[in-house]
N, CA and C of each residue as an Amber inpcrd file, in Angstrom:
protein
   375
-145.7750000 118.4970000-113.7680000-144.5660000 117.9590000-114.3450000
-143.7490000 119.0540000-115.0100000-142.4110000 118.8490000-114.9890000
-141.5070000 119.8360000-115.5940000-140.3160000 119.0820000-116.1450000
-140.0110000 119.2990000-117.4170000-138.8350000 118.7170000-118.0250000
-137.6010000 119.4300000-117.4920000-136.6560000 118.6750000-116.9190000
-135.4610000 119.2730000-116.3620000-134.2120000 119.0910000-117.2090000
-134.1820000 117.9940000-117.9980000-132.9580000 117.7410000-118.7900000
-133.2040000 116.6740000-119.8400000-132.4270000 116.7250000-120.8650000
-132.2410000 115.5880000-121.7830000-130.9590000 114.8890000-121.3120000
-130.9750000 113.5700000-121.2420000-129.8540000 112.8170000-120.7060000
-129.1350000 112.1090000-121.8450000-127.8220000 112.3060000-121.9160000
-126.9800000 111.6480000-122.9300000-126.1210000 110.6290000-122.2170000
-126.1500000 109.3610000-122.7230000-125.2520000 108.3670000-122.2060000
-123.8680000 108.5810000-122.8360000-122.8340000 108.1240000-122.1320000
-121.4750000 108.2990000-122.6250000-120.5510000 107.2950000-121.9120000
-119.3990000 107.0100000-122.4850000-118.4620000 106.1590000-121.7750000
-117.9720000 106.8100000-120.4770000-117.9310000 108.1600000-120.4550000
-117.5190000 108.8860000-119.2750000-118.3450000 110.1650000-119.1490000
-119.2810000 110.1910000-118.2130000-120.2030000 111.3060000-118.0670000
-119.4820000 112.6140000-117.8090000-118.4780000 112.6030000-116.9730000
-117.7390000 113.8380000-116.6320000-117.0110000 114.4210000-117.8270000
-116.3880000 113.5880000-118.6470000-115.6750000 114.0860000-119.8330000
-116.6670000 114.7480000-120.8000000-117.8150000 114.0870000-121.0060000
-118.7920000 114.6710000-121.9670000-119.3980000 115.9580000-121.3840000
-119.6680000 115.9850000-120.0950000-120.1510000 117.2250000-119.4700000
-119.1500000 118.3760000-119.6610000-117.8730000 118.0730000-119.4540000
-116.8440000 119.1240000-119.6300000-116.8450000 119.6430000-121.0670000
-117.0600000 118.8020000-122.0900000-117.1270000 119.2660000-123.4580000
-118.3020000 120.2320000-123.6180000-119.4810000 119.8820000-123.1370000
-120.6380000 120.7600000-123.2950000-120.5040000 122.0430000-122.5010000
-119.8280000 122.0050000-121.3700000-119.5930000 123.2220000-120.6150000
-118.6980000 124.1750000-121.3970000-117.7190000 123.6330000-122.1400000
-116.8810000 124.4780000-122.9740000-117.6800000 124.9840000-124.1940000
-118.5470000 124.1320000-124.7400000-119.3070000 124.4960000-125.9310000
-120.3960000 125.5450000-125.6530000-120.9830000 125.5040000-124.5050000
-122.1210000 126.3520000-124.1390000-121.6830000 127.3760000-123.1060000
-121.2030000 128.5480000-123.5480000-120.6870000 129.5590000-122.6180000
-121.7220000 129.9330000-121.5730000-121.2410000 130.0510000-120.3470000
-122.0700000 130.4780000-119.2420000-122.7820000 129.3380000-118.5280000
-122.8990000 128.1630000-119.1680000-123.5370000 127.0680000-118.5140000
-122.6660000 126.5680000-117.3510000-123.3240000 126.0050000-116.3530000
-122.5610000 125.4920000-115.2100000-123.1260000 124.1890000-114.6960000
-122.3830000 123.5540000-113.8400000-122.8480000 122.2770000-113.2310000
-123.9270000 122.5980000-112.2470000-125.0420000 121.9060000-112.3560000
-126.1560000 122.0760000-111.4600000-126.1070000 121.0090000-110.3700000
-125.9240000 119.7450000-110.7910000-125.8440000 118.6580000-109.8110000
-124.7680000 117.6710000-110.2680000-123.9390000 117.2760000-109.3420000
-123.0330000 116.1780000-109.6170000-122.7910000 115.3440000-108.3620000
-123.6730000 115.5480000-107.3840000-123.5350000 114.7920000-106.1380000
-124.0570000 113.3580000-106.2080000-124.5640000 112.9650000-107.3980000
-125.1020000 111.6020000-107.5400000-123.9980000 110.6090000-107.8750000
-122.7470000 110.9900000-107.7140000-121.6490000 110.0630000-107.9640000
-120.8940000 110.4180000-109.2460000-119.8430000 109.6690000-109.5080000
-118.9860000 110.0080000-110.6490000-119.6100000 109.7040000-112.0170000
-120.7070000 109.0080000-112.0270000-121.3010000 108.5790000-113.2840000
-122.5010000 109.4140000-113.7290000-122.6820000 110.5940000-113.1180000
-123.8480000 111.4320000-113.4370000-123.5050000 112.8880000-113.2260000
-123.7710000 113.7150000-114.2280000-123.5490000 115.1830000-114.1090000
-124.7130000 115.8470000-114.8020000-125.2200000 116.9260000-114.2190000
-126.3450000 117.6960000-114.7720000-125.8650000 119.1580000-114.9050000
-125.9500000 119.7080000-116.1280000-125.5520000 121.0990000-116.3510000
-126.7710000 121.9110000-116.7840000-126.7460000 123.2130000-116.5310000
-127.8570000 124.0790000-116.8700000-127.3490000 125.4100000-117.4170000
-128.2420000 126.1020000-118.1640000-127.8860000 127.4300000-118.6690000
-127.9170000 128.4620000-117.5350000-127.3270000 129.6450000-117.7630000
-127.3940000 130.6870000-116.7650000-128.8270000 131.0210000-116.4250000
-129.1460000 131.1810000-115.2030000-130.5200000 131.4980000-114.7700000
-131.4060000 130.2680000-114.6190000-130.8810000 129.0800000-114.8390000
-131.6530000 127.8740000-114.6600000-132.3610000 127.4700000-115.9620000
-133.3880000 126.6360000-115.8140000-134.0860000 126.1220000-116.9690000
-133.6960000 124.6970000-117.3090000-134.2220000 124.2290000-118.4270000
-133.9460000 122.8610000-118.8510000-132.4800000 122.7570000-119.2510000
-131.8520000 121.7100000-118.8160000-130.4310000 121.4980000-119.0630000
-130.1190000 120.1920000-119.7550000-128.9070000 119.7980000-119.6320000
-128.4180000 118.5120000-120.1430000-127.8560000 117.7150000-118.9890000
-128.0680000 116.4160000-119.0270000-127.4540000 115.5310000-118.0460000
-126.6780000 114.4740000-118.7660000-125.6630000 113.9430000-118.1020000
-124.7790000 112.9510000-118.6880000-124.6530000 111.7670000-117.7330000
-124.7760000 110.5910000-118.2920000-124.7420000 109.3730000-117.4840000
-123.6940000 108.4310000-118.0970000-122.8110000 107.9230000-117.2520000
-121.8420000 106.9610000-117.7210000-122.5460000 105.6260000-117.9980000
-122.3020000 105.1130000-119.1670000-122.8890000 103.8220000-119.5790000
-121.7100000 102.9700000-120.0600000-121.3000000 101.9480000-119.2620000
-120.1460000 101.1300000-119.6520000-120.2500000 100.4340000-120.9860000
-121.4680000 100.1340000-121.4240000-121.6460000  99.4500000-122.6910000
-122.0800000 100.3710000-123.8150000-121.8690000 101.6590000-123.6380000
-122.2590000 102.6330000-124.6410000-121.6250000 102.3660000-125.9860000
-122.4680000 102.5000000-127.0360000-121.9740000 102.4580000-128.4280000
-122.5380000 103.7080000-129.1030000-121.6700000 104.4790000-129.7570000
-122.1560000 105.7260000-130.3920000-123.0870000 105.4340000-131.5570000
-124.0460000 106.3070000-131.7700000-124.9530000 106.1680000-132.9100000
-124.2340000 106.4150000-134.2110000-124.7940000 105.9110000-135.2760000
-124.2430000 106.1110000-136.6190000-125.0090000 107.2510000-137.2910000
-124.2930000 108.1800000-137.8730000-124.9110000 109.2670000-138.6110000
-124.3070000 109.3640000-139.9840000-125.1060000 109.3670000-141.0450000
-126.5480000 109.0710000-141.0380000-126.8130000 107.6550000-140.6980000
-128.0480000 107.3440000-140.3810000-128.4040000 106.0170000-139.8750000
-128.1360000 104.9500000-140.9480000-127.8530000 103.7490000-140.4440000
-127.6790000 102.5780000-141.2900000-128.4120000 101.4130000-140.6470000
-128.9210000 100.4920000-141.4380000-129.6090000  99.3300000-140.8750000
-128.7060000  98.5150000-139.9670000-129.2720000  98.0320000-138.8900000
-128.5660000  97.1740000-137.9310000-127.3620000  97.8130000-137.2320000
-127.3440000  99.1500000-137.1950000-126.2830000  99.8770000-136.4860000
-126.9660000 100.7270000-135.4000000-126.2540000 101.1390000-134.3450000
-126.8760000 101.9690000-133.3280000-127.4990000 103.2420000-133.9440000
-128.7750000 103.4680000-133.6410000-129.5060000 104.5950000-134.2130000
-129.4510000 105.7980000-133.2890000-129.4150000 106.9670000-133.9140000
-129.5120000 108.2060000-133.1350000-130.9340000 108.2910000-132.5350000
-131.0150000 108.5260000-131.2460000-132.2930000 108.6040000-130.5900000
-132.7270000 110.0550000-130.3600000-131.7310000 110.9080000-130.3060000
-131.9750000 112.3400000-130.0590000-130.7620000 113.1320000-130.5770000
-131.0020000 114.3560000-130.9800000-129.8520000 115.2110000-131.3110000
-130.2170000 116.6140000-130.7930000-129.1770000 117.3910000-130.5380000
-129.3640000 118.7440000-130.0220000-129.2450000 119.7490000-131.1340000
-130.1160000 120.7300000-131.1930000-130.0440000 121.8510000-132.1050000
-129.5830000 123.0620000-131.2980000-128.4670000 123.6900000-131.7260000
-127.9040000 124.7900000-131.0190000-127.8120000 125.9720000-131.9650000
-128.5520000 127.0630000-131.6370000-128.5300000 128.2450000-132.4920000
-127.2740000 129.0450000-132.1900000-126.6180000 129.5260000-133.2630000
-125.4130000 130.3160000-133.1430000-125.5380000 131.5670000-133.9880000
-124.7340000 132.5950000-133.7100000-124.7560000 133.8360000-134.4910000
-123.8900000 133.7100000-135.7520000-122.8000000 132.9950000-135.6440000
-121.8370000 132.8450000-136.7480000-121.5190000 131.3770000-136.9290000
-122.1150000 130.7730000-137.9570000-122.0160000 129.3320000-138.1700000
-120.5980000 128.8440000-138.3850000-119.8300000 129.5150000-139.2020000
-118.4520000 129.0640000-139.4690000-117.5700000 129.2090000-138.2290000
-117.6680000 130.3670000-137.5710000-116.8530000 130.5670000-136.3590000
-117.1750000 129.5570000-135.2440000-118.4750000 129.3460000-135.0210000
-118.8420000 128.4080000-133.9490000-118.5990000 126.9420000-134.3190000
-118.6440000 126.6130000-135.6060000-118.2700000 125.2560000-136.0270000
-116.7810000 125.0460000-135.7410000-115.9620000 125.9980000-136.1050000
-114.5220000 125.9070000-135.8500000-114.2360000 125.8080000-134.3420000
-114.9680000 126.5820000-133.5320000-114.7880000 126.5460000-132.0740000
-115.1930000 125.1760000-131.5270000-116.3120000 124.6200000-132.0050000
-116.7600000 123.3020000-131.5440000-115.7250000 122.2360000-131.8730000
-115.1340000 122.3300000-133.0510000-114.0730000 121.3660000-133.4410000
-112.8830000 121.5380000-132.5490000-112.4980000 122.7710000-132.2410000
-111.3690000 123.0250000-131.3380000-111.6340000 122.4380000-129.9480000
-112.8850000 122.4780000-129.5140000-113.2420000 121.9570000-128.1820000
-113.3730000 120.4420000-128.1600000-113.3010000 119.7670000-129.3060000
-113.3560000 118.3300000-129.2820000-114.4060000 117.6570000-130.1370000
-115.2680000 118.4370000-130.8310000-116.2780000 117.8750000-131.7300000
-115.6150000 117.4700000-133.0670000-116.3060000 116.6370000-133.8220000
-115.8890000 116.3130000-135.1740000-116.9860000 116.7010000-136.1290000
-116.6020000 117.2510000-137.2650000-117.5650000 117.5640000-138.3010000
-118.0220000 116.2660000-138.9390000-119.3570000 116.0570000-139.0340000
-119.8650000 114.8420000-139.6530000-119.5590000 114.8640000-141.1470000
-119.2950000 113.7060000-141.6850000-119.0050000 113.6250000-143.1140000
-120.2110000 114.0170000-143.9510000-121.4160000 113.6020000-143.5250000
-122.6350000 113.9300000-144.2530000-123.2280000 115.2160000-143.7110000
-123.4300000 116.2030000-144.6100000-124.0050000 117.4990000-144.2620000
-125.2140000 117.7400000-145.1440000-126.4150000 117.5340000-144.6180000
-127.6360000 117.5850000-145.4690000-128.1220000 118.9930000-145.8300000
-127.6390000 120.0140000-145.1570000-128.1270000 121.3750000-145.4030000
-126.9890000 122.3720000-145.4250000-127.1290000 123.4240000-146.2350000
-126.0820000 124.4290000-146.3330000-126.0260000 125.3550000-145.1050000
-127.1440000 125.5600000-144.4290000-127.2000000 126.5070000-143.3230000
-127.1990000 125.8260000-141.9350000-126.8080000 124.5620000-141.9220000
-126.7140000 123.7740000-140.6860000-125.4200000 122.9800000-140.7650000
-124.7140000 122.8520000-139.6260000-123.5710000 122.0160000-139.5630000
-123.8630000 120.8790000-138.5740000-123.7180000 119.6470000-139.0220000
-123.8770000 118.4820000-138.1830000-122.4860000 118.1280000-137.6490000
-122.3960000 118.0640000-136.3210000-121.1490000 117.6640000-135.6990000
-121.3910000 116.4890000-134.7910000-120.3340000 115.8340000-134.3690000
-120.4050000 114.7000000-133.4430000-119.6180000 115.1140000-132.1760000
-120.2530000 114.9770000-131.0320000-119.5430000 115.3150000-129.8010000
-118.5000000 114.2110000-129.5160000-117.6850000 114.3530000-128.4830000
-116.6350000 113.3540000-128.2070000-117.1630000 111.9330000-127.9880000
-118.4070000 111.7870000-127.5970000-118.9740000 110.4580000-127.4260000
-119.7040000 109.9620000-128.6940000-119.7260000 110.8020000-129.7390000
-120.3280000 110.3940000-130.9870000-121.7940000 110.8000000-131.1720000
-122.3640000 111.5400000-130.2210000-123.7350000 112.0340000-130.3760000
-123.7910000 113.1450000-131.4270000-124.6430000 113.0530000-132.4510000
-124.7860000 114.1450000-133.3840000-125.4590000 115.3570000-132.7320000
-124.9880000 116.5570000-133.1270000-125.6590000 117.7660000-132.7400000
-125.5220000 118.7490000-133.8970000-126.4390000 119.6900000-133.9780000
-126.4760000 120.6130000-135.1060000-126.2780000 122.0440000-134.6270000
-125.4310000 122.7610000-135.3400000-125.3220000 124.2150000-135.1710000
-126.0610000 124.8460000-136.3320000-126.8020000 125.8920000-136.0550000
-127.5400000 126.5530000-137.1270000-127.6780000 128.0480000-136.7790000
-127.9290000 128.8240000-137.8200000-128.2430000 130.2390000-137.5890000
-129.7050000 130.4340000-137.9800000-130.3800000 131.2830000-137.2210000
-131.7620000 131.5960000-137.4930000-131.8590000 132.4400000-138.7660000
-132.6300000 131.9830000-139.6790000-132.8410000 132.6970000-140.9220000
-133.9240000 133.7350000-140.7790000-133.6560000 135.0340000-141.0420000
-134.7170000 136.0290000-140.9340000-135.9100000 135.6890000-141.8300000
-137.0980000 135.9090000-141.3230000-138.3160000 135.6280000-142.1070000
-138.7380000 136.8070000-142.9310000
């Protein structure tokens, strides 16, 4: 067995894939021949990627979680060299800064479909 992708549902798979292609430099479309409702992207050189599936009844998760509201099932952690610069770039590309920020060295953002993702810098040990 081999993990090939984490799949994110969205109201429009192609739109969300385009956001992550802008966010993740060098990544490209690996497969999109499965129709307009499915796109799989990968990093340069291959490896585990992200896939996007159109879900007509999609409801974005709530961050932070609240009882009886759609719960976050997964979030992406993306390491960056410059937290402030990459946060600004993510917002320019279509992300929103989450209102709740639990850590000083991590930025929680919401992608255009409302999925939370985190940008962080590696702290030297």
